N, C-alpha and C positions, 0 to 999 in steps of 0.2 A: 640063658646066655652064658657062654663060657667066660671065665674071669679074664682071660687074655683079650677076648673080643670086647669085653666091657671097658677095659683099660684103653684099648686102641680107640674105641669110640670117644672116650674122654680126651685122649691126646689129640685127636684130629680136631676137636673143637677149641682146644686151648693153645694150639700151636703158635698162634699169633702173639702170645705172651712171651715167646722166646724160650719155651720149655721143651725139653726133649727127654727121651728115656735115659736114665742114669745108668751107666755100666756098673756092674758088680753090686748094685745097691738094693736089689729086689729079692724077695723070698716068696714062699708059697702064699702068704697072706698080704704082703705089702709090695706095691710097685712105686718106685720113686721117679718123678720127673724133675729135671733140674735145669737151671738157667742162671743168669747173672742179673743182679739188680743193685744199684747203688754201690757197685764195686764189691759186692758180697755174693755168696752163693744162695740162691733162692730155690727151695725145694717144695714140691707138692707131692704128698703121699696119698695114694689111693689104697685104702685099708679095708680088707675084708674081715668080717668077724670070724674068730676062731670057733666060737660056739654055734653060730648060725650062719651057714654058708651063703644064705640069700641076702645077708645084710652087708652094707658097705658104707663107708664114710671117707672123708678126706681132711687133710690137715696141711697148713702152711708152716714152713720153717725157714729161718734165715740165719746164716752164720758166716764166719770168715773162710772156711774151707768146706769141702764136701764131706762133712761129718754129721750125718743125720741125727737130729734130736740132741746134739751135744749142747749143754747149757751150763757153762761154768759159773762159779760164784760171781755175783755182781751183775749178771745178765738177767733181766726180768723175764717172767714167764710169757710175755707177749712175743717172744721170739718163736714160740711154737703154739699154734692156735688151730683149733678145729674150725672149719669154714662156717659151720652153722652158727658159731658164736659171733660171727661178724655180720649176721643178717638181722634185720629188724623183724619183729614178731610178725608183722603183716607179710613180709617177704618170705618168711619161713612157712607160713600157712600156704603160700602159693608154690614155693620151690621144694619144700620138704614133704608136704602132703600129710594125710591123716594117719600114717602108719603107726605113729606113737602119739601120745598126748604131748602137744607142744607147750612147754612151760617157759615163760619168759625168763631169760637169764640162763637157761640151760644150754650147754654146748655139746652135750653127748647125744647128737642125733645120728641115727643110722638110716640111710635110704634102703627101702626094701619093697619089692624084690629087686635084685640086680638085673634089670632088663633094659631094653633100649629106651623106654620112657624115663626111668629113673636116671639113666646116663645123661639124657638130654637135660633133665632138671638139675642134676649135679653140675653139669658143664656151665649152665647159666649161673649157678651159685658161685662157682669158681671165678668166672669172669667178673661177677659183681663184687666179690670180696677181695680180689687181687689188689686194687688200689687202696682199699681200706686197710688191708693187712700191712702193706708197705707204709701207709701213713701213720700207723700205730706201732710199728716195729721199733725195737730199741737199738737203732742203728749206731748211735754214738756209744752206747754201753758196750756193744759188740766190738767196736773199733778200739775202745779204751781197755778192753779186757786183757790182762796180762796172759792168762792161760790161752786165750784165742791167739794172741800174738806169738806165743811160744809154739803153739801147734802149727801156725802158718809158717813160721821160720823153719821148722822141721820139714814141712812139705816143700818149701822153696829150696832147701838144701838138697833134697832128693831130686827135684826138677833140674837144679843146676848140674848135678852129676850126669843126668840123662842128656842134657844139652839141647833138647828140642821139644817143641810143643806139639802134642798129639791132637787129633780131633776125637770127638766122642765116638764117631763111627769106627775110627781106627782102633780104639780101645776095646771094641766088641770082639776084635780078633784075639784069640787066646795068647798067641806068641808075643804080642806087644807088651803085655803086662810083665813078662819075665824080665825085661830090661829094667823096668821100674822096681821090681823086687830086688834085683841085684844092686841097684842104686841105693835103695833103702837099707839094705844090709851093710853097704859101705858107709853110709851116714851114721848108722847106729853102732857100728863096730861089730866084731865077731860074736860077742855075747850080749849085744844090746846095751853095753855099759855106757854108751854115749846118750842113751835115751833119757829124756827128762822124767823124773819120778812121777809126775802127774799125768804123763802120757805114755803109759806102758803098753801100747799096742805093738804087735809083732810087725815084722817087715812086710808081709803080704798085705795086711790091712792098711798100713801107712802108704804102701805103694799104690793101692787103689785110691785112697783119699788124695794123695799128691797128684796122681795122673789125671783124675777127673777135674781137680781144682785147676791144674795147669790148662787143661783143655777149655775150661770156662773163662780163663784169662784173669783169675783173681789173685795169682801169686806175684 
């Protein structure tokens, strides 16, 4: 089963969770789905193994903006969790299968092979762990985080320059991002001198983060 087909199979099963493909955020081994939960950005990563192409896993992440896996000081590790970690041992025996020895407390499980059957099992695990992740996620720590607040303020400033809220579908069109890059350059200054020292991303990366965050309605 091709990776793209595998991810599409997962997305079709979890669409009711309000998740959609995240523009600009995927690479050869990882595809991100994004949505909004509790006024924050909720991400689901479908991750294929670099070493063994037939192995795949998934992780939940939540943050103030569309900045995958960003976890500043003071935000607990429960903001980024492998889905298998949120399953009971008996659930893992059913949903993860015997591909590897299932050890209680282990979170590093990879489904294999990446076929239609494992996609069905992973989808069930995702649906089961979604409320559990949100129930344990450090929502207040994220909201109190100074670094998250600073990052969100930068994204909001970029969105204010653009002056309109895009849709995720619109952002898939290449020309749309150019306006956000120009806005990011204006916010950062000609040499990036207005950028906060803890957030040294270039204008293109901040434009992607700000545009998707705006589309999700979290700014």
